[in-house]
Every structure is written in C-alpha cells, then in structure tokens.
DSSP file (Angstrom, degrees, kcal/mol; ACC not computed):
  #  RESIDUE AA STRUCTURE BP1 BP2  ACC     N-H-->O    O-->H-N    N-H-->O    O-->H-N    TCO  KAPPA ALPHA  PHI   PSI    X-CA   Y-CA   Z-CA
    1    1 A X     >        0   0    0      0, 0.0     4,-2.6     0, 0.0     5,-0.2   0.000 360.0 360.0 360.0 -41.3    0.0    0.0    0.0
    2    2 A X  H  >  +     0   0    0      2,-0.2     4,-2.3     1,-0.2     5,-0.2   0.911 360.0  48.4 -64.2 -41.8    2.8    2.4    0.9
    3    3 A X  H  > S+     0   0    0      2,-0.2     4,-2.6     1,-0.2    -1,-0.2   0.923 112.5  48.7 -65.2 -43.4    4.6    1.8   -2.4
    4    4 A X  H  > S+     0   0    0      1,-0.2     4,-3.0     2,-0.2    -2,-0.2   0.932 111.5  49.4 -62.2 -45.1    1.4    2.3   -4.4
    5    5 A X  H  X S+     0   0    0     -4,-2.6     4,-2.1     2,-0.2    -1,-0.2   0.890 111.8  48.9 -62.3 -39.0    0.6    5.5   -2.5
    6    6 A X  H  X S+     0   0    0     -4,-2.3     4,-2.1     2,-0.2    -1,-0.2   0.929 113.0  47.2 -64.7 -45.4    4.1    6.9   -3.2
    7    7 A X  H  X S+     0   0    0     -4,-2.6     4,-3.0     1,-0.2     5,-0.3   0.906 109.4  55.0 -61.6 -42.2    3.8    6.0   -6.9
    8    8 A X  H  X S+     0   0    0     -4,-3.0     4,-2.4     1,-0.2    -1,-0.2   0.926 108.8  47.0 -58.3 -46.4    0.4    7.6   -7.1
    9    9 A X  H  X S+     0   0    0     -4,-2.1     4,-1.6     2,-0.2    -1,-0.2   0.912 114.3  47.4 -63.1 -41.9    1.7   10.9   -5.7
   10   10 A X  H  X S+     0   0    0     -4,-2.1     4,-1.8     2,-0.2    -2,-0.2   0.925 113.6  46.5 -66.3 -44.5    4.7   10.9   -8.0
   11   11 A X  H  X S+     0   0    0     -4,-3.0     4,-2.4     1,-0.2    -1,-0.2   0.880 108.3  56.7 -66.8 -37.3    2.6   10.0  -11.1
   12   12 A X  H  X S+     0   0    0     -4,-2.4     4,-2.0    -5,-0.3    -1,-0.2   0.887 104.9  52.7 -60.0 -38.7    0.0   12.7  -10.2
   13   13 A X  H  X S+     0   0    0     -4,-1.6     4,-2.0     2,-0.2    -1,-0.2   0.920 108.6  49.6 -61.8 -44.6    2.8   15.2  -10.2
   14   14 A X  H  X S+     0   0    0     -4,-1.8     4,-2.1     1,-0.2     7,-0.3   0.898 109.6  52.0 -61.5 -40.0    3.9   14.2  -13.7
   15   15 A X  H  < S+     0   0    0     -4,-2.4    -1,-0.2     1,-0.2     7,-0.2   0.882 110.0  48.1 -66.1 -37.2    0.3   14.4  -14.9
   16   16 A X  H  < S+     0   0    0     -4,-2.0     3,-0.3     1,-0.2    -1,-0.2   0.852 113.0  48.6 -71.1 -33.3   -0.1   18.0  -13.6
   17   17 A X  H  < S+     0   0    0     -4,-2.0     2,-0.4     1,-0.3    -2,-0.2   0.845 127.1  20.7 -74.4 -33.9    3.2   19.0  -15.2
   18   18 A X    ><  -     0   0    0     -4,-2.1     3,-2.5    -5,-0.2    -1,-0.3  -0.858  62.1-162.6-141.3 101.1    2.4   17.6  -18.6
   19   19 A X  G >  S+     0   0    0     -2,-0.4     3,-1.5     1,-0.3     4,-0.4   0.730  89.5  70.1 -57.5 -22.4   -1.2   16.9  -19.6
   20   20 A X  G 3  S+     0   0    0      1,-0.3     4,-0.5     2,-0.1    -1,-0.3   0.719  92.8  60.0 -66.3 -18.1    0.0   14.6  -22.4
   21   21 A X  G <> S+     0   0    0     -3,-2.5     4,-2.3    -7,-0.3     5,-0.3   0.476  79.0  91.0 -87.5  -2.5    1.1   12.2  -19.7
   22   22 A X  H <> S+     0   0    0     -3,-1.5     4,-2.5    -7,-0.2     5,-0.2   0.945  87.3  44.2 -61.4 -50.4   -2.4   11.8  -18.2
   23   23 A X  H  > S+     0   0    0     -4,-0.4     4,-2.1    -3,-0.3    -1,-0.2   0.957 118.4  40.7 -63.4 -52.8   -3.4    8.8  -20.4
   24   24 A X  H  > S+     0   0    0     -4,-0.5     4,-2.1     1,-0.2    -1,-0.2   0.873 116.1  52.2 -64.9 -32.5   -0.2    6.7  -20.0
   25   25 A X  H  X S+     0   0    0     -4,-2.3     4,-2.2     2,-0.2    -1,-0.2   0.898 107.6  51.3 -68.4 -39.2    0.1    7.6  -16.3
   26   26 A X  H  X S+     0   0    0     -4,-2.5     4,-2.1    -5,-0.3    -1,-0.2   0.919 110.0  49.8 -62.5 -43.0   -3.5    6.5  -15.7
   27   27 A X  H  X S+     0   0    0     -4,-2.1     4,-2.3     1,-0.2    -1,-0.2   0.902 109.1  52.1 -62.0 -40.6   -2.7    3.2  -17.4
   28   28 A X  H  X S+     0   0    0     -4,-2.1     4,-2.7     1,-0.2    -1,-0.2   0.886 107.9  51.7 -64.0 -38.0    0.4    2.8  -15.2
   29   29 A X  H  X S+     0   0    0     -4,-2.2     4,-2.5     2,-0.2    -1,-0.2   0.890 108.3  51.5 -66.2 -38.3   -1.6    3.4  -12.1
   30   30 A X  H  X S+     0   0    0     -4,-2.1     4,-2.2     2,-0.2    -2,-0.2   0.925 111.7  47.3 -62.0 -43.6   -4.1    0.7  -13.1
   31   31 A X  H  X S+     0   0    0     -4,-2.3     4,-2.4     1,-0.2    -2,-0.2   0.931 112.2  49.6 -62.3 -46.0   -1.3   -1.7  -13.6
   32   32 A X  H  X S+     0   0    0     -4,-2.7     4,-2.1     1,-0.2    -2,-0.2   0.904 110.8  49.6 -61.6 -42.0    0.3   -0.8  -10.3
   33   33 A X  H  X S+     0   0    0     -4,-2.5     4,-2.0     1,-0.2    -1,-0.2   0.905 111.7  48.5 -64.9 -41.0   -3.0   -1.3   -8.4
   34   34 A X  H  X S+     0   0    0     -4,-2.2     4,-2.2     2,-0.2    -1,-0.2   0.869 109.1  52.5 -68.9 -35.3   -3.6   -4.6  -10.0
   35   35 A X  H  X S+     0   0    0     -4,-2.4     4,-2.2     2,-0.2    -1,-0.2   0.889 108.4  51.9 -64.0 -38.0    0.0   -5.8   -9.2
   36   36 A X  H  X S+     0   0    0     -4,-2.1     4,-2.2     2,-0.2    -2,-0.2   0.915 109.1  49.7 -62.6 -42.3   -0.7   -4.8   -5.6
   37   37 A X  H  X S+     0   0    0     -4,-2.0     4,-2.5     2,-0.2    -2,-0.2   0.888 108.2  53.3 -64.1 -38.9   -3.9   -6.9   -5.6
   38   38 A X  H  X S+     0   0    0     -4,-2.2     4,-2.6     1,-0.2    -1,-0.2   0.925 108.9  49.7 -60.8 -44.0   -2.0   -9.8   -7.0
   39   39 A X  H  X S+     0   0    0     -4,-2.2     4,-2.2     1,-0.2    -2,-0.2   0.898 109.8  50.8 -61.3 -40.6    0.5   -9.5   -4.2
   40   40 A X  H  X S+     0   0    0     -4,-2.2     4,-2.3     2,-0.2    -2,-0.2   0.908 110.4  49.2 -63.4 -41.8   -2.4   -9.4   -1.7
   41   41 A X  H  X S+     0   0    0     -4,-2.5     4,-2.5     2,-0.2    -2,-0.2   0.910 109.5  52.1 -63.7 -41.6   -3.9  -12.5   -3.2
   42   42 A X  H  X S+     0   0    0     -4,-2.6     4,-2.5     1,-0.2    -2,-0.2   0.905 109.1  50.6 -60.6 -41.1   -0.5  -14.3   -3.0
   43   43 A X  H  X S+     0   0    0     -4,-2.2     4,-2.4     2,-0.2    -1,-0.2   0.924 110.0  49.9 -61.9 -44.4   -0.2  -13.3    0.7
   44   44 A X  H  X S+     0   0    0     -4,-2.3     4,-2.2     2,-0.2    -2,-0.2   0.909 111.1  49.0 -61.3 -42.4   -3.7  -14.7    1.3
   45   45 A X  H  X S+     0   0    0     -4,-2.5     4,-2.6     2,-0.2    -2,-0.2   0.929 111.1  49.8 -62.9 -45.4   -2.8  -18.0   -0.5
   46   46 A X  H  X S+     0   0    0     -4,-2.5     4,-2.5     1,-0.2    -2,-0.2   0.893 110.6  50.3 -61.7 -39.7    0.4  -18.3    1.5
   47   47 A X  H  X S+     0   0    0     -4,-2.4     4,-2.2     2,-0.2    11,-0.3   0.892 110.7  49.5 -65.4 -39.1   -1.5  -17.7    4.8
   48   48 A X  H  X S+     0   0    0     -4,-2.2     4,-2.6     2,-0.2    -2,-0.2   0.918 111.5  48.2 -65.8 -42.8   -4.1  -20.4    3.9
   49   49 A X  H  X S+     0   0    0     -4,-2.6     4,-2.3     2,-0.2     5,-0.2   0.921 111.2  50.8 -62.6 -44.0   -1.3  -22.9    3.0
   50   50 A X  H  X S+     0   0    0     -4,-2.5     4,-2.6     1,-0.2     5,-0.5   0.911 111.1  49.1 -59.5 -42.5    0.4  -22.1    6.3
   51   51 A X  H  X S+     0   0    0     -4,-2.2     4,-2.5     1,-0.2    -2,-0.2   0.921 110.5  49.7 -63.8 -44.4   -2.8  -22.7    8.2
   52   52 A X  H  < S+     0   0    0     -4,-2.6    -1,-0.2     1,-0.2    -2,-0.2   0.893 117.6  40.7 -62.1 -39.5   -3.5  -26.0    6.4
   53   53 A X  H  < S+     0   0    0     -4,-2.3    -2,-0.2    -5,-0.2    -1,-0.2   0.838 134.4  15.5 -79.0 -33.4    0.0  -27.3    7.2
   54   54 A X  H  < S-     0   0    0     -4,-2.6    -3,-0.2    -5,-0.2    -2,-0.2   0.656  86.4-127.0-117.6 -21.1    0.4  -26.0   10.8
   55   55 A X     <  +     0   0    0     -4,-2.5     2,-0.6    -5,-0.5    -4,-0.2   0.468  68.3 129.9  81.2   1.2   -3.1  -25.0   12.1
   56   56 A X        -     0   0    0     -6,-0.5     2,-0.9    -5,-0.0    -1,-0.3  -0.813  53.1-145.0 -93.8 118.2   -1.7  -21.6   13.0
   57   57 A X    >   -     0   0    0     -2,-0.6     3,-0.5     1,-0.2     4,-0.3  -0.736  17.8-178.7 -88.3 106.8   -3.9  -18.7   11.6
   58   58 A X  G >>  +     0   0    0     -2,-0.9     3,-1.0   -11,-0.3     4,-0.7   0.669  66.6  82.7 -77.2 -18.1   -1.6  -15.9   10.6
   59   59 A X  G >4>S+     0   0    0      1,-0.3     5,-0.9     2,-0.2     3,-0.7   0.838  86.4  55.5 -60.8 -34.3   -4.4  -13.6    9.6
   60   60 A X  G X45S+     0   0    0     -3,-0.5     3,-1.3     1,-0.2    -1,-0.3   0.817  98.7  64.0 -66.6 -29.6   -5.1  -12.4   13.1
   61   61 A X  G <45S+     0   0    0     -3,-1.0    -1,-0.2    -4,-0.3    -2,-0.2   0.760  96.6  55.2 -69.4 -25.5   -1.4  -11.3   13.5
   62   62 A X  G <<5S-     0   0    0     -4,-0.7    -1,-0.3    -3,-0.7    -2,-0.2   0.319 121.6-100.0 -95.0  11.3   -1.6   -8.6   10.8
   63   63 A X  T < 5S+     0   0    0     -3,-1.3    -3,-0.1     1,-0.3    -2,-0.1   0.302  83.3 117.6  99.4 -10.1   -4.6   -6.9   12.5
   64   64 A X      < -     0   0    0     -5,-0.9    -1,-0.3     1,-0.1     2,-0.3  -0.360  60.2-120.2 -84.9 169.6   -7.5   -8.1   10.4
   65   65 A X    >   -     0   0    0     -3,-0.1     3,-1.2     1,-0.1     4,-0.4  -0.759  21.9-117.2-104.3 157.8  -10.4  -10.2   11.7
   66   66 A X  G >  S+     0   0    0     -2,-0.3     3,-1.4     1,-0.3     4,-0.1   0.808 113.7  65.6 -63.4 -27.8  -11.2  -13.6   10.4
   67   67 A X  G >  S+     0   0    0      1,-0.3     3,-1.0     2,-0.2    -1,-0.3   0.795  92.0  63.9 -63.4 -27.1  -14.6  -12.2    9.1
   68   68 A X  G <  S+     0   0    0     -3,-1.2     3,-0.3     1,-0.2    -1,-0.3   0.729 103.0  48.5 -66.4 -20.9  -12.6  -10.1    6.7
   69   69 A X  G <  S+     0   0    0     -3,-1.4    -1,-0.2    -4,-0.4    -2,-0.2   0.260  83.6  88.8-108.7  11.2  -11.3  -13.2    4.9
   70   70 A X    <         0   0    0     -3,-1.0    -1,-0.2     1,-0.2    -2,-0.1   0.454 360.0 360.0 -88.8   1.0  -14.5  -15.1    4.4
   71   71 A X              0   0    0     -3,-0.3    -1,-0.2    -4,-0.1    -2,-0.1   0.453 360.0 360.0 -92.5 360.0  -15.4  -13.6    1.1
C-alpha cells in the first residue's frame, strides 16, 4: 500500500506538469494497483497454506479479523 501511494503521488505530479502524460500515467496506475492486488492474493494463499499445514492462523497477527477473509 505504501509503495502504491508513493507511486500515485509521483505520477500525479507528472500528470499535472504535462497533460500529455495523463493517459499513459493512468494506465500505469491501473497496472500498479492490479499488481498490488496480485500481491495481496499471493499473501492470502500463503497464509491459507500455512494454516492448512500448521493450524496456525496468521491472519489475526496482521490486524485483520477472520470475518474479513470469508469472502
């Protein structure tokens, strides 16, 4: 999340400086957001595998509730 937010601020600056950069910058932000989502999904998969193998639920350790992960 921090990396995406940093990238967003930087790209927004480029878009304000040069309006021709709006379209490619917007596309880059979509790609960055989707890469972040892929990383989140990978984390969820790894946590599920860890739980299946050990019975230890890591999801509680990062501050979320188990209800957040039932979707």
